[in-house]
Structure formats: structure tokens, C-alpha cells
C-alpha positions as CSV (number, residue, x, y, z in Angstrom):
1,M,-54.2,-57.8,-14.6
2,R,-54.7,-57.5,-11.0
3,F,-52.6,-59.0,-8.5
4,E,-54.4,-63.0,-7.0
5,T,-54.5,-61.8,-3.6
6,P,-55.0,-58.6,-2.0
7,L,-51.7,-57.3,-1.1
8,V,-50.5,-55.6,2.2
9,P,-49.0,-52.4,3.0
10,A,-45.2,-52.5,4.6
11,R,-42.1,-50.3,5.3
12,L,-38.5,-51.5,4.2
13,I,-35.9,-52.3,6.1
14,R,-33.8,-53.1,3.7
15,R,-33.3,-54.6,0.1
16,Y,-30.0,-57.4,-0.7
17,K,-28.9,-60.2,-1.7
18,R,-30.9,-58.7,-5.2
19,F,-33.9,-61.3,-4.8
20,L,-34.5,-59.9,-0.8
21,A,-36.1,-57.5,0.9
22,D,-36.8,-57.5,4.8
23,C,-39.8,-55.6,6.0
24,R,-41.5,-54.3,8.9
25,L,-45.4,-55.3,8.4
26,E,-48.0,-52.8,10.2
27,D,-47.9,-54.5,13.3
28,G,-44.6,-54.1,13.5
29,Q,-43.7,-57.7,12.3
30,E,-40.9,-58.0,10.8
31,I,-40.3,-61.1,7.7
32,T,-38.2,-61.6,4.6
33,A,-39.7,-61.5,1.0
34,H,-39.3,-62.3,-2.0
35,C,-38.0,-59.6,-4.4
36,A,-38.6,-60.2,-8.2
37,N,-36.3,-57.8,-9.9
38,P,-32.0,-58.4,-11.0
39,G,-31.7,-54.7,-11.5
40,S,-29.9,-51.9,-9.3
41,M,-33.4,-50.8,-8.1
42,M,-31.3,-47.1,-8.5
43,G,-33.8,-44.9,-6.2
44,L,-36.7,-47.1,-5.3
45,A,-34.2,-49.8,-2.3
46,E,-34.3,-46.7,1.0
47,P,-34.9,-48.1,4.2
48,G,-38.0,-46.5,6.2
49,E,-39.8,-46.5,2.4
50,K,-43.5,-47.6,2.2
51,I,-44.1,-50.7,-0.1
52,W,-46.2,-53.5,-0.5
53,L,-45.9,-56.8,-0.1
54,E,-48.3,-59.8,-1.7
55,P,-49.0,-63.0,0.4
56,N,-49.0,-66.2,-0.9
57,D,-50.0,-70.0,1.0
58,D,-48.2,-71.9,-1.2
59,P,-46.3,-75.0,0.3
60,K,-43.1,-74.9,-2.0
61,K,-42.5,-71.0,-1.7
62,K,-40.1,-70.4,1.0
63,L,-40.4,-66.9,1.3
64,K,-44.9,-66.1,2.1
65,F,-44.4,-62.5,1.7
66,G,-43.3,-60.7,-2.8
67,W,-42.4,-57.6,-3.3
68,R,-45.1,-55.1,-5.3
69,L,-45.2,-52.2,-5.5
70,V,-43.0,-49.2,-4.1
71,D,-45.6,-46.3,-2.4
72,H,-43.8,-42.4,-3.8
73,E,-47.0,-41.6,-0.7
74,N,-47.9,-38.8,-3.4
75,G,-50.7,-40.7,-5.1
76,H,-47.6,-42.2,-7.9
77,F,-46.6,-45.7,-7.3
78,T,-43.4,-47.8,-8.7
79,G,-44.4,-51.5,-9.6
80,V,-41.2,-53.3,-8.8
81,D,-41.5,-56.9,-9.4
82,T,-40.4,-57.6,-13.4
83,S,-42.5,-60.5,-14.4
84,V,-46.1,-58.1,-13.5
85,P,-45.1,-56.0,-17.1
86,N,-45.5,-59.1,-19.4
87,R,-48.5,-60.9,-17.8
88,A,-50.0,-57.8,-18.3
89,L,-49.1,-57.4,-22.4
90,R,-50.4,-60.4,-22.4
91,A,-54.0,-59.5,-21.8
92,A,-53.7,-56.5,-23.6
93,L,-52.2,-58.5,-26.8
94,M,-54.6,-61.5,-26.7
95,A,-57.4,-58.6,-26.8
96,Q,-55.5,-56.6,-29.2
97,E,-55.4,-54.0,-27.4
98,I,-52.5,-52.1,-28.1
99,P,-53.2,-50.8,-31.8
100,E,-49.5,-51.3,-33.4
101,L,-50.3,-55.1,-32.9
102,A,-54.4,-54.8,-32.7
103,A,-53.7,-56.7,-36.2
104,Y,-52.1,-60.7,-35.4
105,E,-54.4,-63.0,-33.2
106,T,-51.7,-65.6,-32.6
107,V,-49.7,-64.3,-29.4
108,K,-47.2,-67.3,-28.4
109,P,-45.0,-66.3,-25.1
110,E,-42.2,-67.5,-24.5
111,V,-40.2,-69.0,-27.5
112,K,-36.8,-69.8,-27.8
113,Y,-35.5,-68.2,-30.4
114,G,-31.9,-67.4,-31.6
115,Q,-29.1,-68.7,-29.8
116,N,-30.3,-70.1,-26.3
117,S,-33.0,-67.2,-26.2
118,R,-36.6,-66.3,-26.0
119,I,-38.3,-63.8,-27.3
120,D,-40.8,-62.5,-24.8
121,F,-44.1,-62.7,-27.4
122,L,-44.0,-63.8,-31.1
123,L,-47.2,-62.8,-33.2
124,T,-48.1,-64.5,-36.1
125,Q,-51.5,-63.8,-38.9
126,P,-51.5,-65.4,-41.9
127,G,-50.0,-63.1,-44.7
128,L,-48.1,-61.0,-42.0
129,P,-44.7,-61.5,-40.9
130,D,-43.6,-63.1,-37.7
131,T,-43.3,-60.6,-35.0
132,Y,-40.8,-60.3,-31.8
133,V,-41.3,-58.4,-29.3
134,E,-39.2,-58.6,-26.3
135,V,-40.5,-56.2,-23.5
136,K,-38.5,-54.5,-21.0
137,C,-39.7,-53.5,-18.0
138,V,-38.7,-49.1,-17.1
139,T,-38.0,-48.5,-13.2
140,L,-36.2,-45.8,-13.2
141,S,-36.0,-42.2,-12.5
142,R,-33.3,-39.7,-12.1
143,Q,-35.0,-36.4,-13.3
144,P,-39.2,-36.0,-12.6
145,G,-41.2,-37.0,-15.6
146,L,-38.4,-39.2,-17.1
147,A,-38.8,-42.8,-16.7
148,E,-34.8,-44.6,-17.9
149,F,-33.3,-48.3,-19.0
150,P,-31.9,-49.5,-18.1
151,D,-30.5,-48.4,-14.5
152,S,-27.5,-50.6,-14.6
153,V,-25.2,-52.3,-17.1
154,T,-27.3,-55.4,-18.8
155,A,-25.0,-57.8,-21.2
156,R,-28.6,-59.2,-21.7
157,G,-30.5,-56.5,-22.9
158,T,-27.3,-56.5,-26.0
159,K,-27.6,-59.8,-26.6
160,H,-31.4,-59.2,-26.8
161,L,-31.3,-56.2,-29.2
162,G,-28.6,-58.5,-31.5
163,E,-31.3,-61.5,-31.6
164,L,-33.9,-59.0,-33.1
165,V,-31.4,-57.8,-35.9
166,S,-31.2,-60.8,-37.0
167,M,-34.6,-61.2,-37.3
168,I,-35.0,-58.4,-39.2
169,K,-32.6,-59.6,-41.6
170,Q,-34.5,-62.9,-42.2
171,G,-37.5,-61.3,-42.6
172,H,-39.6,-60.5,-39.8
173,R,-40.6,-57.9,-37.9
174,A,-39.3,-57.2,-34.3
175,I,-39.9,-54.5,-31.2
176,L,-38.3,-53.2,-28.5
177,L,-42.0,-52.6,-26.1
178,Y,-40.4,-50.5,-22.8
179,L,-43.1,-50.7,-20.9
180,V,-42.7,-48.6,-17.5
181,Q,-43.9,-49.7,-14.5
182,R,-44.1,-46.1,-12.8
183,T,-46.7,-43.4,-12.4
184,D,-45.0,-40.6,-12.4
185,C,-43.4,-40.0,-15.5
186,D,-44.3,-39.2,-19.2
187,R,-40.8,-39.0,-21.4
188,F,-38.3,-41.9,-21.8
189,A,-35.3,-41.8,-22.2
190,L,-31.7,-44.3,-22.8
191,A,-29.1,-44.6,-19.3
192,A,-26.4,-44.1,-21.6
193,D,-24.4,-43.2,-19.0
194,I,-25.1,-46.5,-17.0
195,D,-24.6,-48.2,-19.7
196,P,-23.7,-46.8,-23.3
197,T,-22.4,-50.4,-25.0
198,Y,-26.1,-51.2,-24.1
199,A,-27.1,-47.5,-25.7
200,A,-25.1,-47.7,-28.8
201,A,-26.2,-51.3,-29.7
202,F,-30.3,-49.3,-29.0
203,E,-28.8,-47.3,-32.0
204,D,-27.5,-49.7,-34.0
205,A,-31.0,-51.9,-34.2
206,Q,-32.7,-49.1,-34.8
207,A,-30.6,-48.3,-37.3
208,Q,-31.9,-51.9,-38.7
209,G,-35.1,-51.9,-38.5
210,V,-36.2,-52.9,-34.1
211,E,-39.2,-50.7,-34.2
212,K,-39.9,-49.0,-30.5
213,L,-43.0,-48.9,-28.5
214,I,-43.4,-46.9,-25.1
215,Y,-46.4,-47.7,-22.8
216,T,-46.7,-46.9,-19.6
217,T,-48.9,-48.7,-16.8
218,R,-51.8,-48.1,-14.3
219,I,-50.5,-49.3,-11.0
220,S,-52.3,-49.2,-7.7
221,P,-52.4,-51.9,-4.3
222,K,-54.9,-53.8,-6.9
223,G,-52.8,-54.7,-10.2
224,V,-50.9,-53.1,-12.8
225,W,-52.7,-52.8,-16.4
226,V,-51.8,-51.3,-20.0
227,N,-52.2,-48.0,-20.1
228,L,-53.7,-47.6,-23.2
229,T,-55.5,-44.0,-22.8
230,E,-52.1,-42.2,-23.1
231,T,-50.2,-44.1,-25.8
232,G,-48.1,-41.1,-27.7
233,A,-48.0,-39.4,-24.2
234,F,-44.5,-40.4,-24.1
235,R,-41.4,-37.8,-25.4
236,T,-37.7,-39.1,-25.9
237,K,-35.1,-36.7,-24.0
């Protein structure tokens, strides 16, 4: 998935109210950017770090920049926009490039299901069980090479696990796909110390048949793509 507009570099001044970030552009101008990330962004919102912003000229948008990437200045990037992984994954699913899901030709995003919930993707194919795919964006890393989820307590995530279990009980297939929006990690673990309730619900969901997939992403200021060349590179902690 290529960014619609070329990104511009900046330095973070501060992130506040979850969805706002004051930034300094290279010419010294200070602007406020939209931060499309409801999580804590632990380790990713330190003042002074290099970031990449996507400008826009949409008259309907109050803020003319969106925060897309953290540049770790060592060749690695983290994507902070939680809407980006779904757009990248949708392209891969429609092209039938995800090996575990390649048999499905119909991909429907944001389908209502369960109790006032929406599944990220519903995959259907004659002769196969309907497959419900819930996507989680992973950006936390507290140890070198280790990606973790979640980065804050997520009652919503726990609810989604329950909804996936209910789909299993109805005879469908349910998948939790962790899409790691970091280029510096090759392992994955649940951050049970941050949200033990979610971790316990995940273990129960797996025991009842909910599948887990973990994919990395290729990230640069040009775009974010599902990394289809390193499937299986992840190890659980």
C-alpha cells in the first residue's frame, strides 16, 4: 500500500489527547498532526524523535498532516497509523497472497457480526466455512527483536476474542491476525503484564479453535506492505 501523498520528515514535539501530535517540520514550522492511534504508543512518542507525516489538502480535514511513521534512524521504521495495516492486508487478501487464506476469492471488509461488532474481514468461498479475520496492529517492542501486543489494556480486544469464539461455535472459521508494523522484530509475544485479562481470553480462544497468524510488514516512507517473503519468521516467546 503506497501512501497517497509523499511523506515529509519532522521531529515530534509532543503527542497529547491520544489523537494529536505537535511536530516541527524541517523548515522550522510547527504544526499539529492527526495521530491515528488510540493506544499508548509506548516507546514511540518521545519528544525529539524523527517521524514522517503525510500532508493533505482535503478541505474537510481540519488537520493538514497525518502522522504515519516513526523513523528509528537505524534503517528501521514503525508504522503508527492503525488504519494502514487493514488497507495493506486487504490488498493482499484480494490478491489471494496470504497462503493460509488463499482459497478465498470473496473479501468483505467491516461486516457486522456478534454483539454490535464489526469484523475486519469476512472471507467466503463456496464449499468452505466462512472465515472471520480480526486484525490487530502490533507496534510495541520493549526488548530487542520482540514485538508485543497489546500496548495498553484493551477491553475492546477482549470482546473481539469472545466474538471470534462465538463464530467458531456456529461452525465458522475464526482467525486473529497480528500484523506487526515494525521492521526490527522477529519474535512475538502477548504482553500479559500489561493486560492479563486479554492474555487469558486469548489462551481460551485458541483452546476453542481460534487460529493465530502473525505477519510482518515492509515499511518505508513510500508505503507499507504485508511481508509475504518472511512467513514463519516469527517465533513465540
